[in-house]
C-alpha positions in Angstrom: 0.0 0.0 0.0 1.4 3.4 -1.0 1.4 6.5 1.2 -0.8 9.4 0.1 -2.7 7.4 -2.6 -4.0 9.2 -5.7 -7.6 9.4 -6.9 -7.2 9.2 -10.6 -9.8 9.7 -13.4 -8.6 8.1 -16.6 -10.3 9.0 -19.9 -10.5 6.8 -22.9 -13.4 8.3 -24.7 -13.2 6.5 -28.1 -11.7 3.1 -27.3 -13.0 0.7 -24.6 -10.1 -0.9 -22.7 -12.0 -4.2 -22.5 -12.9 -4.1 -26.2 -11.7 -6.7 -28.8 -8.0 -6.3 -29.3 -7.0 -6.1 -33.0 -10.1 -4.3 -34.0 -9.8 -1.0 -35.9 -9.8 1.3 -32.9 -8.7 -1.2 -30.2 -5.1 -2.0 -29.8 -2.0 -1.2 -27.7 -3.6 1.8 -26.0 -6.4 -0.4 -24.7 -3.9 -2.9 -23.3 -1.9 0.0 -21.8 -4.9 1.5 -20.0 -6.3 -1.7 -18.7 -3.0 -3.0 -17.4 -1.9 0.4 -15.9 -5.2 0.9 -14.1 -5.1 -2.5 -12.6 -1.5 -2.1 -11.4 -2.1 1.4 -10.0 -5.1 0.0 -8.1 -3.0 -2.8 -6.8 -0.4 -0.3 -5.5 -3.1 1.4 -3.4 -4.3 4.2 -5.7 -8.0 4.6 -6.8 -8.6 4.6 -10.5 -11.8 5.1 -12.5 -11.4 4.7 -16.3 -14.2 6.4 -18.3 -15.2 5.3 -21.8 -18.3 5.5 -23.9 -20.9 2.8 -24.2 -20.3 0.8 -27.4 -22.9 -1.9 -26.9 -26.3 -2.0 -25.1 -25.0 -5.0 -23.1 -22.1 -3.0 -21.6 -22.5 -2.8 -17.9 -22.2 0.6 -16.3 -19.2 -0.5 -14.2 -16.6 -3.2 -14.8 -13.9 -4.1 -12.2 -10.4 -3.9 -13.7 -8.8 -5.0 -10.4 -8.6 -3.9 -6.8 -9.6 -0.2 -6.6 -9.7 0.0 -10.4 -13.0 0.3 -12.3 -14.1 0.9 -15.9 -17.2 3.0 -16.3 -19.3 3.2 -19.4 -21.0 6.5 -20.2 -23.6 7.4 -22.8 -22.1 9.6 -25.6 -23.9 9.4 -28.9 -25.4 6.2 -30.3 -24.9 3.0 -28.3 -22.9 1.3 -31.0 -19.3 1.2 -32.4 -18.7 4.4 -34.4 -15.7 5.8 -36.2 -13.5 7.5 -33.7 -13.8 10.9 -35.5 -17.5 10.8 -35.0 -16.9 10.6 -31.3 -15.7 14.2 -31.4 -19.2 15.4 -31.9 -20.3 13.6 -28.7 -17.4 14.8 -26.4 -19.5 17.5 -24.7 -22.1 14.8 -23.8 -19.4 12.5 -22.6 -17.9 15.2 -20.3 -21.3 16.2 -19.0 -22.4 12.6 -18.3 -19.1 12.0 -16.6 -19.6 15.0 -14.3 -23.1 13.8 -13.6 -21.9 10.3 -12.7 -19.2 11.8 -10.4 -21.7 13.9 -8.5 -24.3 11.2 -8.3 -21.8 8.8 -6.8 -20.0 11.3 -4.5 -16.6 10.9 -6.2 -13.6 13.2 -6.0 -10.4 13.1 -8.0 -6.9 14.5 -7.5 -5.9 14.3 -11.2 -7.1 13.6 -14.7 -5.1 11.3 -17.0 -6.4 11.5 -20.6 -5.4 9.1 -23.3 -5.5 10.2 -27.0 -6.5 13.6 -28.3 -10.2 13.0 -28.1 -10.1 12.3 -24.4 -7.8 15.3 -23.9 -10.6 17.6 -25.3 -13.0 16.3 -22.7 -10.4 16.3 -20.0 -9.7 20.0 -20.6 -13.1 21.0 -19.4 -13.3 18.5 -16.5 -10.0 19.8 -15.2 -11.4 23.3 -15.2 -14.6 22.2 -13.5 -12.8 20.2 -10.8 -9.7 22.5 -10.5 -7.3 19.6 -10.7 -4.2 19.0 -12.9 -4.6 17.3 -16.4 -2.0 14.9 -17.7 -2.2 13.8 -21.3 -0.7 10.8 -23.2 -1.4 10.8 -26.9 -0.1 7.3 -27.8 0.1 8.3 -31.4 0.4 11.7 -33.1 -1.5 12.8 -36.1 1.4 14.9 -37.4 3.8 11.9 -37.3 1.3 9.7 -39.0 1.0 12.3 -41.8 4.7 12.5 -42.1 4.9 8.7 -43.0 2.8 9.3 -46.1 1.1 5.9 -45.6 -2.6 5.4 -45.5 -5.1 8.2 -45.0 -3.8 11.4 -43.5 -5.0 12.4 -40.0 -7.5 15.2 -40.4 -6.5 18.8 -39.6 -9.1 18.6 -36.7 -6.9 16.1 -35.0 -3.5 17.9 -35.5 -5.0 21.2 -34.4 -6.5 19.6 -31.3 -3.2 17.9 -30.5 -1.3 21.1 -30.7 -3.9 22.8 -28.4 -3.7 20.0 -26.0 0.1 20.3 -25.7 -0.6 23.9 -24.7 -3.3 23.3 -22.1 -2.2 20.0 -20.6 -0.4 20.4 -17.3 2.0 17.6 -18.2 2.5 15.4 -21.2 3.7 11.8 -21.0 5.6 10.3 -23.9 6.5 6.6 -24.2 9.9 7.2 -25.8 12.5 9.9 -26.2 11.7 9.8 -29.9 8.1 10.8 -29.2 9.2 13.6 -26.9 11.3 15.0 -29.7 8.3 14.7 -32.1 6.1 16.6 -29.7 8.7 19.4 -29.7 9.2 19.3 -33.5 5.6 19.2 -34.6 3.7 20.9 -31.8 6.3 23.0 -30.0 6.1 21.1 -26.7 8.5 22.5 -24.1 11.0 19.7 -23.2 10.5 20.3 -19.4 6.7 19.7 -19.8 7.1 16.2 -21.3 8.0 13.2 -19.1 9.1 9.9 -20.7 7.8 6.6 -19.2 7.9 3.5 -21.4 5.0 1.1 -21.9 4.9 -2.2 -20.1 4.1 -5.9 -20.4 2.2 -8.3 -18.2 4.9 -10.7 -17.2 2.4 -13.0 -15.5 0.3 -13.4 -18.6 3.1 -13.4 -21.2 5.2 -16.4 -20.2 7.0 -18.9 -22.4 5.3 -22.1 -23.2 6.9 -25.3 -24.6 6.9 -24.8 -28.4 5.8 -28.3 -29.2 2.9 -28.1 -26.8 1.9 -24.6 -28.0 1.9 -25.8 -31.6 -0.1 -28.8 -30.8 -2.7 -26.8 -29.0 -3.0 -24.5 -32.1 -2.9 -27.3 -34.7 0.3 -26.1 -36.1 2.9 -28.4 -37.7 6.7 -28.3 -38.1 6.8 -25.3 -40.5 9.0 -22.3 -39.7 6.4 -19.9 -38.3 6.6 -16.2 -38.6 4.0 -14.1 -36.6 2.5 -10.7 -37.1 0.2 -9.2 -34.5 -1.7 -6.0 -34.9 -4.4 -4.1 -36.7 -4.9 -4.6 -40.4 -3.9 -1.1 -41.4 -1.5 0.2 -44.1 0.5 1.9 -41.4 1.4 -1.6 -40.0 3.4 -2.5 -43.1 2.0 -6.0 -43.6 2.5 -5.6 -47.3 6.3 -5.3 -46.7 6.2 -8.5 -44.7 4.4 -10.3 -47.5 7.0 -9.2 -50.0 9.7 -10.2 -47.6 8.3 -13.8 -47.7 9.2 -14.0 -51.4 12.9 -13.7 -50.5 12.7 -16.5 -47.9 11.9 -19.5 -50.1 15.4 -20.8 -49.6 14.9 -21.3 -45.8 12.4 -24.1 -46.2 8.7 -24.4 -45.6 7.3 -21.3 -44.0 4.0 -20.1 -42.6 3.1 -16.6 -41.8 0.3 -16.1 -39.3 -1.3 -12.7 -39.3 -3.4 -11.9 -36.2 -5.7 -9.0 -36.1 -8.5 -7.2 -37.9 -12.3 -7.1 -37.7 -15.2 -6.4 -40.0 -14.2 -2.8 -40.4 -10.9 -3.8 -41.9 -12.4 -6.1 -44.5 -11.2 -3.9 -47.3 -7.6 -4.0 -46.1 -7.9 -7.8 -45.6 -9.0 -8.1 -49.2 -6.1 -6.0 -50.4 -3.6 -8.1 -48.5 -5.1 -11.4 -49.6 -4.9 -10.2 -53.2 -1.3 -9.2 -52.8 -0.4 -12.6 -51.3 -2.0 -14.2 -54.3 -0.1 -12.0 -56.8 3.1 -12.8 -55.0 2.4 -16.5 -55.2 2.5 -17.0 -51.4 -1.2 -17.3 -50.5 -0.8 -20.9 -49.4 1.9 -19.8 -46.9 -0.2 -17.0 -45.2 -3.0 -17.4 -42.7 -5.2 -14.5 -41.6 -6.7 -15.5 -38.3 -8.7 -12.4 -37.5 -8.8 -11.3 -33.9 -7.5 -13.7 -31.2 -8.4 -13.4 -27.5 -5.6 -11.7 -25.5 -5.3 -14.6 -23.1 -4.5 -17.0 -26.0 -1.7 -14.9 -27.4 1.1 -16.4 -25.3 0.5 -19.7 -27.1 0.9 -18.0 -30.5 4.1 -16.2 -29.5 5.6 -19.4 -28.0 4.7 -21.4 -31.1 6.4 -18.9 -33.4 10.0 -19.0 -34.5 10.0 -15.2 -35.1 7.7 -12.3 -34.5 8.0 -9.5 -37.0 7.0 -5.8 -36.6 7.2 -4.3 -40.2 5.4 -1.1 -39.3 6.0 2.3 -40.9 5.4 3.8 -37.4 4.9 2.6 -33.8 4.5 4.8 -30.8 6.3 2.2 -28.7 6.1 -1.5 -29.7 4.0 -3.5 -27.2 3.8 -6.6 -29.5 7.6 -6.8 -29.3 7.5 -6.8 -25.5 4.9 -9.5 -25.5 6.8 -11.7 -27.9 10.1 -11.3 -26.0 8.4 -12.0 -22.7 7.4 -15.3 -24.2 11.0 -16.0 -25.2 10.4 -15.4 -29.0 12.9 -13.2 -30.9 11.7 -10.2 -32.8 12.6 -8.6 -36.1 11.4 -5.0 -36.5 11.7 -1.9 -38.4 13.4 1.0 -36.6 10.2 2.3 -35.0 9.1 3.2 -31.5 11.4 2.0 -28.8 12.7 -1.0 -30.7 16.4 0.0 -30.4 16.1 -0.2 -26.7 13.7 -3.2 -26.5 15.6 -5.6 -28.9 19.2 -6.6 -28.1 20.8 -6.8 -31.6 21.8 -10.4 -32.5 20.7 -11.7 -29.1 16.9 -11.2 -28.9 16.4 -10.2 -32.6 17.2 -7.4 -35.0 16.2 -3.9 -35.9 16.2 -3.2 -39.6 17.2 0.4 -40.4 15.6 0.8 -43.8 12.7 -1.7 -43.3 12.8 -2.8 -47.0 11.3 -6.2 -47.7 14.7 -7.5 -48.7 16.3 -6.2 -45.5 13.5 -7.7 -43.4 14.0 -11.0 -45.2 17.7 -11.1 -44.4 17.2 -10.6 -40.7 14.2 -13.0 -40.5 16.4 -15.7 -42.2 19.2 -15.1 -39.7 16.7 -15.6 -36.8 15.3 -18.7 -38.4 18.9 -20.1 -38.7 19.6 -19.7 -35.0 20.0 -23.0 -33.1 16.7 -24.3 -31.6 15.9 -22.3 -28.4 16.6 -24.3 -25.3 15.3 -23.3 -21.9 18.3 -21.1 -21.2 17.9 -19.2 -24.5 14.2 -18.7 -23.9 14.9 -17.5 -20.3 17.6 -15.0 -21.5 15.2 -13.5 -24.1 12.5 -13.1 -21.4 14.9 -11.6 -18.9 15.8 -8.9 -21.4 12.4 -7.2 -21.0 11.7 -7.9 -17.3 12.4 -4.2 -16.6 9.3 -3.4 -18.5 7.0 -5.1 -16.0 4.0 -3.1 -15.1 5.0 -2.5 -11.5 8.0 -0.6 -12.7 6.0 1.3 -15.3 3.3 2.3 -12.9 5.9 3.7 -10.5 7.2 5.9 -13.3 3.6 7.1 -14.1 2.9 7.9 -10.4 6.0 10.1 -10.3 4.8 12.0 -13.3 1.3 12.4 -11.9 2.6 13.6 -8.6 4.9 16.0 -10.4 1.9 17.5 -12.3 0.1 18.0 -9.0 3.0 19.8 -7.4 4.0 21.7 -10.6 7.5 20.2 -10.5 9.6 19.5 -13.5 10.9 15.9 -13.9 12.5 16.1 -17.3 
């Protein structure tokens, strides 16, 4: 139990932290919020996470752990909607949150908003409650636009992000790279931005025996390459498919692509058509979404996990794979340079071209079979990212915002 526990209101207006992972608007941020809230509650703080109702069956309150709850609020139609449409309902979201707070006699010491939409609502709540407002964007529209991949983030978002940098009492970035991007694109003062990495649930993501994991999933003796994430052009799955055409010499391969929902059907069709044109359709399996609790089996069954993204704000998938003892090949995105130990737990590819990805994937596939010691060494390399450590860093930032101190 911590001294002077905080009462924290977390906002995740557009994305439900207990939604289906791998769906269009549900990914690493949802994992982050859910895990962090549970860990903070376990350390003695009180955390209420507010999101909008997405389904009539959503209960008003869901326990995320000790002293940590998720609260569904009415904001617009009770159905999944495009995240940009949520913007129109943010005033309703904020007002319903305030009504819920008053009706239940709740008081908070600080607001912790996630993503630019939540920051908009958090701005007014912070004024009403006269408490500090801490913001974590998770991804930045200006950075997405700079990649030139997929649809541009709308001006509404980039303007809102710039404004949020101005009115937020403190900004939390997951990497030093993101801190630099906040300064470059939005003029964020360096002393206003604290850096705390993302975390991984080391209890959930544990190594499993590869033979047993493959048997449970009905997988054979192929060399298995794994991709986990949304089906989105920004994720670079097309580059991974092209990399497979340079790996025919390594033997029988299978690429398993995990992620996607009905709203990514167009992207799935595009990727399936590309695989067919490249002549590798038989080697690629698109599984759709997989429940989070089943993911350790997939990571453990794989010979290599690949992150071919054009951009990542951090790289949670890499942490999960490494925690399961599986090496990772990634583009130079997010925190990969600090997560992956070059030549020991995987490789970071500087240019992320399909040919370069293929070279490093082939090197990993040529490594000797991983024995218990090798698996343990890979896992130990990310133990510092356990959520207890990460929550401690977040608490320091939240306390700094309350006192007006500078931690950068």
